[in-house]
C-alpha positions in Angstrom: 124.4 121.4 114.2 123.0 123.2 111.6 126.2 123.7 109.5 127.0 119.8 109.7 124.1 118.9 108.0 124.1 121.1 105.2 127.2 119.8 104.5 125.7 116.5 104.3 122.9 117.6 101.6 125.8 120.1 99.9 128.2 116.2 99.3 124.7 114.3 98.3 123.8 117.1 96.1 127.2 116.8 94.5 127.2 113.2 93.8 124.1 113.9 91.9 124.9 116.4 90.0 128.5 113.8 88.8 126.0 111.1 88.0 124.3 113.9 85.7 127.1 115.4 84.0 127.7 113.9 80.6 128.6 115.5 77.6 126.2 117.4 75.6 126.9 116.3 72.3 124.9 113.5 72.7 122.7 111.1 70.3 118.9 112.0 69.9 118.3 108.3 71.5 120.7 109.3 74.3 118.6 112.1 75.5 115.0 111.2 74.7 115.5 106.7 75.8 118.7 106.7 77.7 120.1 104.9 73.9 117.9 101.8 75.6 121.4 100.4 77.1 119.3 100.3 80.3 119.9 97.1 82.5 116.8 95.7 84.0 118.3 95.9 87.5 119.1 99.3 87.2 115.6 100.1 85.6 114.1 98.8 88.2 116.0 101.4 91.1 115.1 104.0 88.9 111.5 102.7 88.8 111.1 103.0 92.5 113.0 105.5 92.8 111.0 108.2 90.8 107.5 106.0 91.9 107.7 106.0 95.5 107.5 109.1 96.7 104.2 109.9 94.1 102.8 106.7 96.1 104.0 108.0 99.5 101.6 111.2 98.4 98.4 108.8 98.6 99.9 106.4 101.3 100.0 109.3 104.0 96.7 108.9 104.2 96.3 105.8 103.3 98.3 104.8 106.3 97.6 107.7 108.8 94.1 107.9 108.7 93.8 104.4 108.5 96.2 102.6 110.4 97.7 99.6 108.6 94.7 98.6 106.5 94.4 102.7 104.7 98.5 102.1 103.7 97.9 98.2 102.8 94.5 99.5 100.1 97.4 101.9 98.7 100.7 99.4 98.4 98.0 97.2 96.5 97.0 99.4 93.9 100.4 100.1 93.4 101.6 97.3 92.9 98.8 95.7 90.9 100.0 99.2 88.1 103.4 97.7 88.5 102.7 94.6 87.5 100.3 95.6 84.6 103.0 97.4 83.3 104.9 94.6 83.4 103.0 92.3 81.8 100.7 94.4 79.5 102.1 97.5 78.7 106.0 98.2 79.1 107.4 94.9 77.3 105.2 96.2 73.9 106.1 99.9 74.0 109.6 98.2 74.5 109.2 96.9 71.6 107.6 99.3 69.6 111.0 101.3 70.0 109.5 104.7 70.5 110.5 108.0 72.5 107.2 108.9 74.1 103.6 107.7 75.2 102.1 110.3 72.7 104.3 108.5 70.3 103.5 105.1 70.3 99.7 106.5 70.1 99.9 108.6 67.4 102.2 105.8 65.9 99.4 103.2 66.3 96.3 105.7 65.2 97.6 107.7 63.4 95.2 110.9 63.0 96.3 114.7 63.7 94.5 115.4 66.7 95.6 112.1 68.9 99.0 113.3 69.8 98.1 116.1 70.9 95.1 114.9 73.1 97.9 113.1 74.6 100.3 115.7 74.6 98.0 117.7 77.0 96.6 114.3 79.0 100.4 113.6 79.8 101.2 117.8 81.0 97.4 117.3 83.5 98.4 114.2 85.1 102.3 115.0 85.7 102.0 119.0 85.9 101.1 119.1 89.1 103.4 116.5 90.9 105.8 118.5 89.4 105.0 120.9 91.5 104.6 119.0 94.5 107.8 117.6 94.3 110.0 121.2 93.7 107.8 122.4 96.3 108.9 119.6 98.7 112.6 120.1 98.1 112.2 124.1 98.4 110.6 123.6 102.1 113.3 121.3 102.9 115.8 123.7 101.6 114.0 126.7 103.4 114.3 124.5 106.6 117.7 122.7 105.9 119.8 126.1 104.6 117.2 128.7 105.9 116.2 130.6 103.3 113.1 132.4 101.5 110.2 130.4 99.6 111.5 131.8 96.3 114.9 131.1 97.4 113.8 127.1 98.4 112.3 126.9 95.0 115.7 128.1 93.0 117.5 126.1 94.4 115.1 123.2 93.9 114.7 124.1 90.2 118.6 124.3 90.1 118.6 120.2 91.7 116.3 119.3 89.2 118.3 120.6 86.2 121.6 119.3 87.3 119.4 115.9 87.5 118.4 116.0 83.8 119.1 119.1 82.1 122.6 117.8 80.7 121.9 114.0 79.0 117.9 114.6 79.2 117.0 110.8 80.1 120.9 109.3 79.9 121.2 112.2 83.3 117.9 111.2 84.8 118.7 107.3 84.9 122.2 107.9 86.1 120.6 110.3 89.0 117.8 108.0 89.9 120.1 105.2 90.5 122.3 106.6 92.8 119.1 108.2 93.9 117.4 105.4 94.6 121.2 103.8 96.8 121.0 107.2 98.4 117.7 106.7 99.6 117.7 103.1 101.0 120.5 104.5 102.7 119.6 107.0 104.3 116.2 105.6 104.9 116.9 102.1 106.5 119.9 104.9 108.7 117.1 106.8 110.3 115.4 103.9 110.7 117.5 102.6 112.6 117.9 106.0 114.8 114.5 105.5 115.1 114.1 102.2 116.9 117.4 103.0 118.9 115.7 105.9 120.0 112.4 104.7 120.7 113.0 101.3 120.2 110.3 100.9 118.0 109.7 101.6 114.4 106.6 102.8 114.1 106.6 105.8 116.6 103.1 106.3 118.2 100.7 109.1 116.2 98.9 111.9 118.3 95.8 112.8 117.1 96.3 116.4 116.7 99.6 115.8 114.9 97.6 112.9 112.8 94.8 115.3 111.7 97.5 118.5 110.6 99.4 116.2 108.2 96.3 115.0 106.5 94.3 118.8 106.5 98.2 120.3 105.3 98.6 118.2 102.4 95.5 117.8 101.0 95.1 114.2 101.8 91.1 113.5 103.4 90.0 112.1 99.7 92.9 109.3 100.3 91.9 108.5 103.3 89.4 106.2 102.5 87.2 105.7 105.2 84.1 103.2 103.4 84.9 99.8 102.0 83.1 101.9 98.6 86.0 104.7 98.0 88.4 101.8 99.3 88.2 100.0 96.3 87.8 103.1 94.3 91.6 103.9 95.4 93.1 99.8 94.6 91.2 100.7 91.7 92.7 104.0 90.5 95.9 103.2 92.0 96.3 100.2 89.5 95.2 102.3 87.0 96.9 104.7 87.5 100.2 103.3 87.6 99.8 101.4 85.1 99.2 104.6 82.9 101.7 107.7 84.7 103.8 108.5 81.1 106.5 108.9 83.8 106.9 105.4 84.6 106.4 104.0 81.7 108.9 105.7 79.8 111.1 103.6 81.5 110.1 101.0 79.4 111.1 102.6 76.4 114.8 102.4 78.3 115.3 99.2 78.7 118.3 97.0 76.7 115.5 94.2 75.4 111.7 93.2 75.5 112.4 90.8 78.1 114.0 93.5 80.5 111.4 96.1 79.9 108.9 93.5 81.9 111.5 92.6 84.4 112.7 96.5 85.2 108.9 96.8 86.4 109.0 93.8 88.2 112.0 94.7 90.3 110.9 97.7 90.9 108.3 96.1 93.1 110.7 94.5 95.6 112.9 97.5 95.2 110.0 100.1 96.3 108.4 97.7 99.0 112.1 98.0 100.9 111.6 102.1 100.6 108.5 101.6 101.8 109.1 99.2 105.0 112.1 102.3 105.8 109.3 105.1 105.7 108.7 105.6 109.4 112.2 107.2 109.6 109.8 110.1 107.7 107.2 110.0 110.2 109.1 112.9 112.6 109.0 115.6 109.5 105.2 115.4 111.1 105.7 116.4 114.9 105.2 112.6 116.2 108.6 111.6 117.1 110.2 113.5 120.1 113.6 115.0 119.9 116.6 113.0 121.3 118.8 114.5 124.0 121.6 113.5 122.3 123.1 115.9 120.0 125.4 113.6 117.7 122.2 111.6 116.6 119.8 114.2 116.2 122.0 115.8 113.5 122.8 112.2 111.9 118.8 111.2 112.4 118.2 115.6 110.6 120.7 114.5 108.1 119.4 111.8 106.8 115.6 113.0 106.7 116.9 115.8 105.0 119.0 113.7 102.7 116.0 111.0 101.8 113.5 113.8 101.7 115.4 115.6 99.3 116.7 112.9 97.0 112.6 110.9 97.0 111.8 114.6 95.9 114.2 115.1 92.9 113.9 111.6 91.5 110.2 111.8 91.4 110.3 115.2 89.8 113.8 114.8 87.6 111.6 111.3 86.1 108.3 114.3 85.6 109.9 117.6 83.8 111.5 114.4 81.3 107.8 113.3 80.8 106.4 116.3 79.9 109.4 118.6 77.9 110.3 115.4 75.7 106.6 114.9 74.9 106.9 118.9 73.9 110.0 118.5 72.1 109.8 115.6 70.4 106.0 115.0 70.1 104.8 118.5 69.1 107.7 120.7 68.3 109.7 117.8 65.9 106.9 115.2 65.2 104.0 117.3 64.7 105.9 121.0 63.2 109.1 120.1 62.1 109.8 117.1 60.6 113.3 117.8 59.0 115.0 119.8 62.1 118.7 118.9 62.8 119.8 116.9 65.5 121.3 120.0 67.2 118.3 121.7 67.3 116.4 119.7 68.7 118.0 118.8 71.3 118.3 122.6 71.9 114.5 122.4 72.2 114.9 119.5 75.0 116.8 121.3 77.1 114.7 124.6 77.0 111.6 122.4 77.6 113.2 121.1 80.5 114.6 124.6 81.5 110.7 125.8 80.7 109.0 123.7 82.9 111.3 123.4 85.8 110.6 127.1 86.1 107.2 127.3 85.1 106.4 124.4 88.4 108.7 126.6 90.7 106.3 129.8 89.4 103.0 127.6 90.2 104.0 126.0 93.5 104.7 129.8 94.5 101.8 131.0 93.5 99.2 128.2 94.0 100.3 125.9 96.0 97.5 124.5 97.4 95.6 124.0 94.2 98.5 122.1 93.0 98.4 119.9 95.9 94.7 119.3 95.5 95.7 118.9 91.9 98.1 116.3 92.8 95.6 113.4 93.9 94.1 113.6 91.0 96.8 112.4 88.5 95.9 108.7 88.9 92.6 109.1 87.9 93.6 111.6 84.9 96.5 109.3 83.5 94.2 105.6 83.6 91.3 108.1 81.6 93.5 109.2 79.2 96.1 106.5 78.6 95.1 103.1 79.4 92.0 102.1 77.1 93.8 103.6 74.5 96.8 101.9 75.6 95.5 98.3 76.5 93.7 98.2 72.9 95.8 99.7 71.1 98.8 96.8 72.1 95.5 93.7 72.3 93.3 94.6 69.7 93.8 95.1 66.2 90.5 96.4 65.4 90.7 99.2 67.2 90.8 102.2 65.3 92.1 106.5 65.4 88.9 107.1 65.4 87.9 105.6 68.2 90.8 105.8 70.7 90.8 109.9 70.1 86.8 109.2 71.0 87.4 107.3 73.9 90.1 109.5 75.2 87.9 111.8 75.0 85.2 110.7 76.5 87.5 109.5 79.6 89.1 112.8 79.9 85.3 114.4 79.9 83.8 112.1 82.5 86.5 112.4 84.6 86.9 116.2 84.6 82.9 116.3 85.1 82.9 114.3 88.2 85.8 116.4 89.2 84.5 119.2 89.0 80.8 120.0 88.4 80.0 118.7 92.0 81.9 121.6 93.5 81.4 124.6 90.6 77.7 123.1 89.0 76.2 121.1 92.0 72.8 121.9 91.2 73.0 120.5 87.7 74.9 117.6 88.4 72.7 115.8 91.1 69.7 116.8 89.5 70.8 115.3 86.6 72.0 111.9 88.0 70.2 112.0 91.8 69.0 108.2 91.1 72.9 107.2 91.4 73.8 109.8 94.3 73.8 108.0 97.8 71.0 111.0 99.1 69.5 109.4 101.6 65.3 110.2 101.5 65.6 112.3 104.3 69.0 114.5 102.2 66.4 114.1 99.1 63.6 115.6 101.3 65.8 118.7 102.7 67.3 119.3 99.3 63.5 119.9 97.4 62.9 121.5 100.1 65.8 124.7 100.4 65.0 124.2 96.6 61.8 125.7 97.2 62.6 127.7 100.1 65.4 129.9 97.9 62.7 130.0 95.0 60.1 131.8 97.4 62.5 133.5 99.5 62.5 137.5 99.5 65.1 138.7 97.8 66.9 139.8 100.8 66.3 136.0 102.5 67.8 134.6 98.8 71.6 134.5 99.8 71.2 132.7 102.7 68.9 130.4 101.2 71.3 130.0 98.4 74.4 129.0 100.9 72.0 126.9 102.8 70.8 125.1 99.3 74.2 125.4 97.8 75.5 123.0 100.8 73.6 120.3 100.1 73.7 119.9 96.9 77.6 119.3 97.3 76.8 116.8 100.1 74.7 114.8 98.2 76.4 115.6 94.4 78.1 111.9 93.7 78.3 108.7 92.4 77.5 106.2 94.9 79.9 108.6 97.4 82.7 107.9 95.2 85.0 110.7 96.5 86.8 113.3 93.3 89.5 111.9 93.0 88.6 108.9 92.5 86.6 109.7 89.7 88.7 107.5 87.1 86.0 104.3 88.5 83.5 105.5 86.1 86.0 107.3 84.1 87.8 104.1 82.7 85.1 102.2 81.4 83.7 104.6 79.5 86.5 105.2 77.9 86.8 101.0 77.5 83.2 101.5 76.0 83.4 104.1 73.7 86.7 102.6 72.2 85.2 99.5 71.2 81.8 100.7 70.3 83.3 103.2 67.7 85.7 100.9 66.3 82.8 98.8 66.0 81.2 101.4 63.6 84.7 102.9 62.0 86.5 101.0 58.9 88.9 98.7 60.3 92.3 99.6 60.6 94.8 99.2 57.5 96.4 96.2 57.3 100.0 97.6 57.2 98.5 98.4 60.9 97.3 96.0 61.8 100.6 94.2 60.8 102.3 96.1 63.1 100.0 95.4 66.2 101.1 91.8 65.6 103.9 92.0 65.5 104.8 94.1 68.8 102.7 91.1 70.5 105.2 88.8 68.9 108.5 87.1 70.8 111.5 88.4 71.2 114.9 87.9 72.5 115.9 91.8 71.9 
């Protein structure tokens, strides 16, 4: 049985290796944006393949903890982000004709600080998710090939390089198209077996298995059990999905402005089909009992393994390129070495891919829990850093470079403050913004009493008093009880306000910049 599953997985990996195998000597535009020649249908498949996995990370908690209501909130947020990209962002990024999101921001706003800050933001919102994708590949490889964690991660890195190293975006695009087809076939096949075995395509979920799945993957935040946090979840997913660099850069690969828009719109039904087949993967969490038929078990296990590895590789190849392209193009070429020849630029780009993948594997091995927790913050970090600058950069001529830099810093600052301060400095956070907390009068009085107890306690009893005070402080250190991972609910509006306000108090952009913005929004057939 194990040998059969191994052979099935190896055959699929050989397909991906063949799809990613392209000539090493390529035009630079082919490496970064696949020559801007990807048809909308194929681009939509690639977007759906790389989008569905990270959406599933949030959707698992919502669907498991809140049933269809929770899953619907996640799907609405993700779909809203794709629609926002399709109509307000992707076509105009394609009209710009660059290679990366930091490249657009650097060209639109100028200055020396915005481009490096954008690269840092790309890394912050992409690297933890890349670690998660590699960890997923490694876990499945460990089960299929019976290897240890280190070997599993090494296999994950090797698989990832097969999908992206040779041709960059060209390789990733071809493999992601193949991965979408394989993922769809594997998911539908596994779902059909699930239906045949159990008479339903959604098996019963035991409470213990549900709690274990949410706990192991650190998904408690995305459960969003109350209306405030459910709204915050939808907002952060929509704003974050529209701002994720590894998705937005697919707009650069489209053949035309119109096809860039259509790529994101087509990704909606493509992703929806995969989401409908998601129950096929519930056996990974032990909810579905095993069937007595060996051949059925082999096929089902093989399809689930293939689908899981495929989904993680599709996400990982997009993320590794988003980071590596930003480092090699925006830092090495645009910032440090504008005269670098094409051959050296390609060498640096491929080296960056290897280094980023290697660092992600090291992080997965040494800091797995931390990286999983940080992945939950990816949507808020991306939205806080990029959404105000991108939307105002495209749709408001008056937005200035100084204001965009200030808005990005303010958005990231508020986002990180709300994520970190309630945990690490809960006393200062609560006492400076207690009027925004959801603390009841009883909780506020208890906090004050514990604070007084701490200051009046004997030295020997202070540690215990501090622990009780700190626990209470963390429970009330919030704004309107919004979960920390949903910090974008506050950070994005702050980013918009700071950018608009600072733009009105700084010198207007030059006529050339304003013409550049006007040109972006002109209708174009190519």
